[in-house]
C-alpha positions as CSV (number, residue, x, y, z in Angstrom):
1,X,-2.1,-39.7,5.2
2,X,-4.2,-40.4,2.1
3,X,-3.9,-38.5,-1.0
4,X,-7.4,-37.5,-0.8
5,X,-7.1,-36.1,2.7
6,X,-3.8,-34.1,1.7
7,X,-5.5,-32.5,-1.4
8,X,-8.3,-31.5,1.0
9,X,-6.2,-30.0,3.5
10,X,-4.2,-28.2,0.8
11,X,-7.6,-26.7,-0.6
12,X,-8.5,-25.7,2.9
13,X,-5.3,-24.0,3.3
14,X,-5.8,-22.3,0.0
15,X,-9.2,-21.1,0.9
16,X,-8.1,-19.9,4.4
17,X,-5.3,-18.0,2.9
18,X,-7.4,-16.4,0.1
19,X,-10.1,-15.6,2.9
20,X,-7.6,-13.9,5.1
21,X,-6.1,-11.9,2.2
22,X,-9.5,-10.7,1.0
23,X,-10.6,-9.7,4.5
24,X,-7.5,-7.7,5.2
25,X,-7.5,-6.0,1.9
26,X,-11.3,-4.9,2.4
27,X,-10.6,-3.9,6.2
28,X,-7.6,-1.9,5.2
29,X,-9.5,0.0,2.4
30,X,-12.3,0.7,5.0
31,X,-9.8,1.8,7.5
32,X,-8.0,4.2,5.2
33,X,-11.4,5.6,3.9
34,X,-12.7,6.3,7.4
35,X,-9.6,7.9,8.5
36,X,-9.6,10.3,5.5
37,X,-12.6,12.2,6.5
38,X,-11.4,13.9,9.7
39,X,-8.0,14.8,8.1
40,X,-9.8,16.3,5.0
41,X,-12.0,18.4,7.3
42,X,-8.9,19.3,9.4
43,X,-6.7,20.5,6.5
44,X,-9.3,23.2,5.6
45,X,-8.3,24.9,8.6
46,X,-5.3,26.6,7.3
47,X,-3.4,27.2,10.7
48,X,-3.3,23.6,11.4
49,X,-3.3,22.2,7.9
50,X,0.4,21.4,7.7
51,X,0.7,19.6,11.1
52,X,-2.7,17.7,10.2
53,X,-1.0,16.4,7.0
54,X,2.0,15.4,8.9
55,X,-0.2,13.3,11.4
56,X,-2.1,12.1,8.4
57,X,1.1,10.8,6.7
58,X,2.3,9.1,9.8
59,X,-1.1,7.3,10.7
60,X,-1.2,6.2,6.9
61,X,2.3,4.8,7.3
62,X,1.7,2.8,10.4
63,X,-1.6,1.6,9.1
64,X,-0.1,0.4,5.8
65,X,2.7,-1.2,7.9
66,X,0.4,-3.1,10.1
67,X,-1.6,-4.5,7.3
68,X,1.5,-5.4,5.3
69,X,2.7,-7.2,8.6
70,X,-0.9,-9.1,8.6
71,X,-0.2,-10.2,5.0
72,X,3.3,-11.2,5.5
73,X,2.5,-13.3,8.6
74,X,-0.4,-14.9,6.4
75,X,1.9,-15.9,3.5
76,X,4.6,-17.3,5.9
77,X,1.9,-19.3,7.7
78,X,0.7,-20.6,4.2
79,X,4.2,-21.6,3.0
80,X,4.8,-23.3,6.3
81,X,1.5,-25.1,6.2
82,X,2.3,-26.1,2.4
83,X,5.8,-27.5,3.6
84,X,4.2,-29.4,6.2
85,X,1.6,-30.9,3.9
86,X,4.4,-31.6,1.5
87,X,6.3,-33.4,4.1
88,X,3.4,-35.5,5.1
89,X,2.8,-36.4,1.4
90,X,6.4,-37.3,0.7
91,X,6.5,-39.5,4.2
92,X,3.7,-41.6,2.6
93,X,5.6,-42.2,-0.5
94,X,8.6,-43.3,1.3
95,X,9.7,-47.0,1.1
96,X,9.3,-47.2,4.8
97,X,5.5,-46.7,4.7
């Protein structure tokens, strides 16, 4: 594969990785902000405030874990793509080419 093509593919990989990271971060912030409103209202009701805080904690933990997993999958995919591109570049440099 030509060096120019490899460089373009690496750039595309970086662009996609950055776009997914930015999208996930923005979506997570919006998700957390939207979810915060009902909890803020419900915790004002003294008899149910403690259970509501518990539910909020569980929901926030699960939400954070889901977005962390998406970020991890994105990073693993990016590292894998980088290694594939490196392998393709190295194959072009081998004496057999």
